[in-house]
C-alpha positions as CSV (number, residue, x, y, z in Angstrom):
1,X,0.0,0.0,0.0
2,X,1.1,3.5,-0.7
3,X,2.9,5.2,2.2
4,X,0.5,7.3,4.2
5,X,0.8,11.0,3.4
6,X,0.0,12.0,6.9
7,X,2.9,12.9,9.2
8,X,3.3,14.3,12.7
9,X,2.3,17.9,11.7
10,X,-1.0,16.6,10.2
11,X,-3.0,18.1,13.1
12,X,-2.2,21.6,11.8
13,X,-2.3,20.8,8.1
14,X,-5.2,21.9,5.9
15,X,-7.3,19.4,3.9
16,X,-5.9,20.9,0.7
17,X,-2.3,20.3,1.8
18,X,-2.9,16.7,2.7
19,X,-4.9,15.8,-0.4
20,X,-2.5,17.7,-2.6
21,X,0.5,15.8,-1.1
22,X,-1.2,12.5,-1.8
23,X,-2.2,13.4,-5.4
24,X,1.2,14.8,-6.1
25,X,2.7,11.5,-5.2
26,X,0.2,9.5,-7.3
27,X,0.4,11.9,-10.3
28,X,4.2,11.6,-10.2
29,X,3.8,7.8,-10.3
30,X,1.5,8.2,-13.3
31,X,3.8,10.4,-15.3
32,X,6.9,8.2,-14.6
33,X,5.0,5.1,-15.5
34,X,3.3,6.4,-18.7
35,X,6.3,6.3,-21.1
36,X,7.2,2.8,-19.9
37,X,3.6,1.6,-20.3
38,X,3.5,3.0,-23.9
39,X,6.6,1.1,-24.6
40,X,5.2,-2.2,-23.1
41,X,2.1,-1.9,-25.2
42,X,4.1,-1.4,-28.3
43,X,6.1,-4.6,-27.7
44,X,3.7,-7.4,-28.6
45,X,0.2,-8.7,-27.7
46,X,0.3,-10.1,-24.1
47,X,3.1,-7.8,-23.0
48,X,0.9,-5.9,-20.5
49,X,1.3,-7.3,-17.0
50,X,-1.5,-8.7,-15.0
51,X,-3.2,-6.0,-12.8
52,X,-3.9,-8.4,-10.0
53,X,-0.7,-10.5,-10.2
54,X,1.4,-10.2,-7.1
55,X,4.5,-10.7,-9.2
56,X,3.4,-8.2,-11.8
57,X,5.7,-5.3,-12.5
58,X,6.3,-2.7,-15.1
59,X,5.0,0.6,-16.2
60,X,1.4,-0.6,-17.0
61,X,0.9,-2.0,-13.5
62,X,2.2,1.2,-11.9
63,X,0.1,3.3,-14.2
64,X,-3.1,1.4,-13.3
65,X,-2.3,1.7,-9.6
66,X,-1.9,5.5,-9.9
67,X,-5.0,5.9,-12.0
68,X,-7.2,4.0,-9.5
69,X,-5.9,6.0,-6.6
70,X,-6.2,9.4,-8.2
71,X,-9.7,8.5,-9.4
72,X,-10.7,7.2,-6.0
73,X,-9.4,10.3,-4.2
74,X,-11.2,12.7,-6.6
75,X,-14.4,10.8,-6.0
76,X,-14.3,10.5,-2.2
77,X,-12.8,13.9,-1.5
78,X,-14.5,15.7,-4.4
79,X,-15.8,18.4,-2.2
80,X,-12.4,20.1,-2.0
81,X,-11.9,20.3,-5.8
82,X,-13.5,22.4,-8.4
83,X,-16.5,20.3,-9.4
84,X,-16.3,20.5,-13.2
85,X,-12.6,19.7,-13.2
86,X,-13.0,16.8,-10.8
87,X,-15.8,15.3,-12.8
88,X,-14.0,15.5,-16.1
89,X,-10.8,14.1,-14.6
90,X,-12.6,11.1,-13.1
91,X,-14.2,10.4,-16.5
92,X,-10.9,10.5,-18.3
93,X,-9.2,8.3,-15.7
94,X,-12.1,5.8,-15.9
95,X,-11.6,5.7,-19.7
96,X,-7.9,5.0,-19.3
97,X,-8.4,2.4,-16.6
98,X,-10.9,0.5,-18.7
99,X,-8.6,0.7,-21.7
100,X,-5.5,-0.6,-19.9
101,X,-7.3,-3.3,-18.0
102,X,-8.7,-5.1,-21.0
103,X,-5.7,-7.0,-22.2
104,X,-4.5,-8.2,-18.8
105,X,-8.1,-9.3,-18.0
106,X,-8.2,-11.5,-21.1
107,X,-4.8,-12.9,-20.1
108,X,-6.0,-13.9,-16.6
109,X,-9.3,-15.2,-18.0
110,X,-7.5,-17.4,-20.5
111,X,-5.2,-18.8,-17.8
112,X,-8.1,-19.4,-15.5
113,X,-10.3,-21.2,-18.1
114,X,-7.6,-23.3,-19.6
115,X,-6.4,-24.4,-16.1
116,X,-10.0,-25.3,-15.3
117,X,-10.4,-27.5,-18.4
118,X,-7.0,-29.2,-17.7
119,X,-8.1,-29.8,-14.1
120,X,-11.5,-31.1,-14.9
121,X,-10.3,-33.3,-17.7
122,X,-7.5,-34.8,-15.6
123,X,-4.7,-33.1,-17.7
124,X,-3.6,-31.3,-14.6
125,X,-2.2,-33.2,-11.5
126,X,-5.1,-34.9,-9.9
127,X,-6.1,-34.0,-6.3
128,X,-6.8,-36.3,-3.5
129,X,-10.2,-37.0,-4.8
130,X,-9.1,-38.6,-8.0
131,X,-9.5,-37.7,-11.7
132,X,-11.7,-34.8,-12.8
133,X,-15.3,-35.0,-13.9
134,X,-14.3,-34.7,-17.6
135,X,-11.4,-37.1,-17.4
136,X,-11.1,-38.8,-20.9
137,X,-14.0,-36.8,-22.3
138,X,-13.7,-36.4,-26.1
139,X,-14.9,-32.8,-26.0
140,X,-12.3,-31.5,-23.6
141,X,-9.4,-30.9,-26.2
142,X,-11.8,-29.1,-28.6
143,X,-13.3,-27.0,-25.8
144,X,-9.8,-26.0,-24.7
145,X,-8.7,-25.1,-28.2
146,X,-11.9,-23.1,-28.8
147,X,-11.4,-21.1,-25.6
148,X,-7.8,-20.5,-26.3
149,X,-8.5,-19.3,-29.9
150,X,-11.4,-17.0,-28.9
151,X,-9.5,-15.4,-26.0
152,X,-6.3,-15.0,-28.0
153,X,-8.3,-13.1,-30.6
154,X,-10.0,-10.9,-28.0
155,X,-6.6,-10.2,-26.4
156,X,-5.1,-9.2,-29.8
157,X,-8.0,-6.9,-30.5
158,X,-7.6,-5.2,-27.1
159,X,-3.9,-4.8,-27.7
160,X,-4.5,-3.1,-31.0
161,X,-7.0,-0.7,-29.3
162,X,-4.5,0.1,-26.6
163,X,-1.8,0.8,-29.2
164,X,-4.1,3.2,-31.0
165,X,-5.3,5.1,-27.9
166,X,-2.0,5.4,-26.1
167,X,-0.8,7.6,-28.9
168,X,-4.0,9.7,-29.0
169,X,-4.5,13.4,-28.2
170,X,-6.9,12.3,-25.4
171,X,-4.1,10.6,-23.5
172,X,-1.8,13.6,-23.9
173,X,-4.6,15.8,-22.5
174,X,-4.9,13.4,-19.5
175,X,-1.2,13.6,-18.9
176,X,-1.5,17.4,-18.9
177,X,-4.2,17.0,-16.1
178,X,-1.8,14.9,-14.1
179,X,0.9,17.5,-14.5
180,X,-1.5,20.0,-13.1
181,X,-1.9,17.8,-10.0
182,X,1.9,17.7,-9.5
183,X,1.9,21.5,-9.6
184,X,-1.3,22.9,-8.1
185,X,-4.7,21.1,-8.1
186,X,-7.8,23.4,-8.5
187,X,-9.0,23.4,-4.9
188,X,-12.1,25.2,-3.5
189,X,-13.0,26.8,-0.1
190,X,-13.5,23.6,2.0
191,X,-9.8,22.7,1.2
192,X,-8.8,25.4,3.6
193,X,-10.3,23.6,6.6
194,X,-8.2,21.5,9.0
195,X,-7.5,18.1,7.6
196,X,-8.6,16.4,10.8
197,X,-12.1,18.0,10.4
198,X,-12.7,17.9,6.7
199,X,-11.2,14.7,5.3
200,X,-12.4,12.1,7.9
201,X,-16.0,13.1,7.4
202,X,-15.7,12.7,3.6
203,X,-13.9,9.3,4.1
204,X,-16.6,8.2,6.5
205,X,-19.2,8.8,3.7
206,X,-17.2,6.3,1.6
207,X,-17.4,3.8,4.4
208,X,-21.1,4.4,4.9
209,X,-21.7,3.7,1.2
210,X,-19.7,0.5,1.4
211,X,-21.5,-0.6,4.5
212,X,-24.9,0.1,2.9
213,X,-24.0,-1.9,-0.2
214,X,-22.8,-4.9,1.8
215,X,-26.0,-4.8,3.8
216,X,-27.9,-5.2,0.6
217,X,-25.9,-8.4,-0.3
218,X,-27.5,-11.8,0.2
219,X,-24.9,-12.7,2.8
220,X,-27.2,-15.2,4.5
221,X,-27.5,-17.1,1.3
222,X,-23.7,-17.0,0.8
223,X,-23.1,-18.3,4.3
224,X,-23.2,-21.9,3.1
225,X,-19.9,-23.1,1.9
226,X,-19.9,-24.5,-1.6
227,X,-18.0,-27.7,-2.2
228,X,-16.2,-26.1,-5.2
229,X,-13.8,-29.0,-5.9
230,X,-16.7,-31.5,-6.4
231,X,-16.6,-31.1,-10.2
232,X,-12.9,-32.0,-10.2
233,X,-13.6,-35.5,-8.7
234,X,-15.5,-38.5,-10.1
235,X,-18.0,-40.1,-7.8
236,X,-17.6,-37.4,-5.1
237,X,-20.2,-36.0,-2.8
238,X,-22.8,-33.6,-4.3
239,X,-22.0,-30.0,-3.9
240,X,-23.4,-28.4,-0.8
241,X,-26.0,-25.8,-1.5
242,X,-28.3,-25.3,-4.5
243,X,-27.6,-27.4,-7.5
244,X,-26.4,-25.8,-10.7
245,X,-29.3,-25.4,-13.1
246,X,-28.8,-25.5,-16.8
247,X,-31.5,-23.5,-18.5
248,X,-33.4,-25.0,-21.4
249,X,-32.7,-23.9,-25.0
250,X,-34.3,-20.7,-25.9
251,X,-34.0,-19.1,-22.5
252,X,-30.2,-18.5,-22.4
253,X,-30.8,-14.7,-22.6
254,X,-33.0,-14.8,-19.4
255,X,-30.4,-16.9,-17.6
256,X,-27.6,-14.5,-18.6
257,X,-29.6,-11.6,-17.4
258,X,-30.4,-13.3,-14.1
259,X,-26.8,-14.1,-13.4
260,X,-25.7,-10.5,-14.4
261,X,-28.3,-9.1,-12.0
262,X,-27.1,-11.4,-9.3
263,X,-23.5,-10.4,-9.8
264,X,-24.0,-6.7,-10.1
265,X,-24.3,-5.8,-6.4
266,X,-21.1,-7.7,-5.7
267,X,-19.2,-5.9,-8.4
268,X,-20.5,-2.6,-6.9
269,X,-19.2,-3.5,-3.5
270,X,-15.8,-4.2,-5.1
271,X,-15.7,-0.7,-6.4
272,X,-16.8,0.9,-3.1
273,X,-14.3,-1.2,-1.2
274,X,-11.5,0.1,-3.4
275,X,-12.6,3.6,-2.7
276,X,-12.6,3.0,1.0
277,X,-9.1,1.5,0.8
278,X,-7.8,4.6,-1.0
279,X,-9.6,6.9,1.5
280,X,-7.7,5.2,4.3
281,X,-4.4,5.8,2.5
282,X,-5.2,9.5,2.2
283,X,-6.2,9.6,5.9
284,X,-3.0,7.8,6.9
285,X,-4.7,4.8,8.4
286,X,-3.8,1.1,7.8
287,X,-6.2,-0.9,5.6
288,X,-4.6,-4.4,5.4
289,X,-8.0,-6.1,6.1
290,X,-9.6,-4.3,3.2
291,X,-6.7,-5.3,0.9
292,X,-7.5,-9.0,1.6
293,X,-11.2,-8.5,1.0
294,X,-10.3,-6.6,-2.2
295,X,-8.4,-9.7,-3.5
296,X,-11.5,-11.9,-2.7
297,X,-13.8,-9.6,-4.7
298,X,-11.2,-9.5,-7.5
299,X,-11.4,-13.3,-7.7
300,X,-15.2,-13.1,-7.6
301,X,-15.3,-10.8,-10.6
302,X,-12.8,-12.8,-12.6
303,X,-14.7,-16.0,-12.0
304,X,-18.0,-14.4,-13.0
305,X,-16.4,-13.0,-16.2
306,X,-14.8,-16.4,-16.9
307,X,-18.2,-18.1,-16.6
308,X,-19.7,-15.6,-19.1
309,X,-16.9,-16.4,-21.5
310,X,-17.5,-20.2,-21.2
311,X,-21.2,-19.8,-21.7
312,X,-20.7,-17.6,-24.8
313,X,-18.2,-20.1,-26.2
314,X,-20.7,-22.9,-25.7
315,X,-23.1,-21.1,-28.1
316,X,-20.5,-20.9,-30.9
317,X,-22.2,-22.2,-34.1
318,X,-21.4,-25.6,-35.4
319,X,-19.5,-27.0,-32.4
320,X,-20.1,-30.6,-31.4
321,X,-22.5,-31.4,-28.5
322,X,-19.5,-32.9,-26.6
323,X,-17.6,-29.6,-26.9
324,X,-20.7,-27.7,-25.7
325,X,-21.1,-30.0,-22.8
326,X,-17.5,-29.5,-21.6
327,X,-17.9,-25.8,-21.8
328,X,-21.1,-26.1,-19.8
329,X,-19.3,-27.9,-17.0
330,X,-16.5,-25.2,-17.1
331,X,-19.2,-22.6,-16.7
332,X,-20.6,-24.4,-13.7
333,X,-17.2,-24.7,-12.2
334,X,-16.6,-21.0,-12.5
335,X,-20.0,-20.2,-10.9
336,X,-18.9,-22.4,-8.0
337,X,-15.8,-20.2,-7.8
338,X,-18.1,-17.2,-7.6
339,X,-20.0,-18.8,-4.7
340,X,-16.7,-19.7,-3.0
341,X,-15.6,-16.0,-3.2
342,X,-18.9,-14.9,-1.8
343,X,-18.6,-17.3,1.1
344,X,-15.0,-16.1,1.8
345,X,-16.2,-12.4,1.8
346,X,-19.2,-13.1,4.0
347,X,-17.1,-15.0,6.6
348,X,-14.6,-12.2,6.9
349,X,-16.7,-9.0,6.6
350,X,-18.4,-9.2,10.1
351,X,-14.9,-9.2,11.7
352,X,-14.2,-5.7,10.3
353,X,-15.0,-2.4,11.9
354,X,-17.9,-0.7,10.0
355,X,-16.6,2.8,10.1
356,X,-13.5,4.9,9.5
357,X,-13.1,5.2,13.3
358,X,-12.2,1.5,13.5
359,X,-8.9,2.1,11.7
360,X,-6.6,3.9,14.0
361,X,-3.1,4.2,12.6
362,X,0.1,4.9,14.6
363,X,-0.2,8.1,16.7
364,X,2.1,10.0,14.3
365,X,-0.2,9.2,11.4
366,X,-3.5,10.2,12.8
367,X,-5.3,13.3,11.7
368,X,-6.2,15.8,14.5
């Protein structure tokens, strides 16, 4: 996590001084990483590092980190900035984030789905429960090749889009905005208030939004642990919890819509949790517990996206029924991963403090 910008004199600092110090650091990271990211994108398809990979490094990863933090700070502490400028900056940062995240997302999705096929078909080392559900199935090799081909094509297209946009006037204009942050951000009257009075109240609003969103989640339903490895074993116990229902032909659109509606609140919580994390950074308070939950919700989104990809591949025209069946099993496997992530989140969330006051950093890092 980024070093907290709050220091011992924080009690006398203004909100503008504290937020400017934080944004100056992040904007500097952005401007240093941008040339390297452009070079990485120009290398070859697949050159962009994975956003959520612990071992990831390079300009693109640093650029994404800076973009998320600047965008989160402008959203949470928007009251201290000129409204029009802050709104436009958030929109441009969101554009760049979505642009840069596409290719790494396809890389991770490809690795996830191909590993699932290998595990289910017994191509990967078998676990204690024996061979996978699809061991020896004739459709497994074709399903794997189809997923690999479709995701490689999607990744190549995303790479071409990144190459085009990273040389655009729009990106240069965004870099100019980041340069302004390094110099002097356009602050308004509330920024003159004491940091210990202005910033915590705005950060608390981010925590309130997160808490309200979590309260709306079906945590009671997610409290039952899914036996997610059941599909990877032949003759194993039935998965605990509701069975996976395969919708009849002609109703796939309804099933897709239902799953998307079911996933949407969890994806929203993921966004709000990231904003709360970055608010803690600005306020100089530790947020290791939120970092762990953030990882859980990242896995949730990746599994949900992978399930959509498997379902879409299963509807590819002129594929064999055996191939479609394998892709259906992979879809079910990824939906079990979704449920496992929800269970992990629900089991950890109640242990966390529900407000900003629960995170008290070292005395020298507290505000006021």
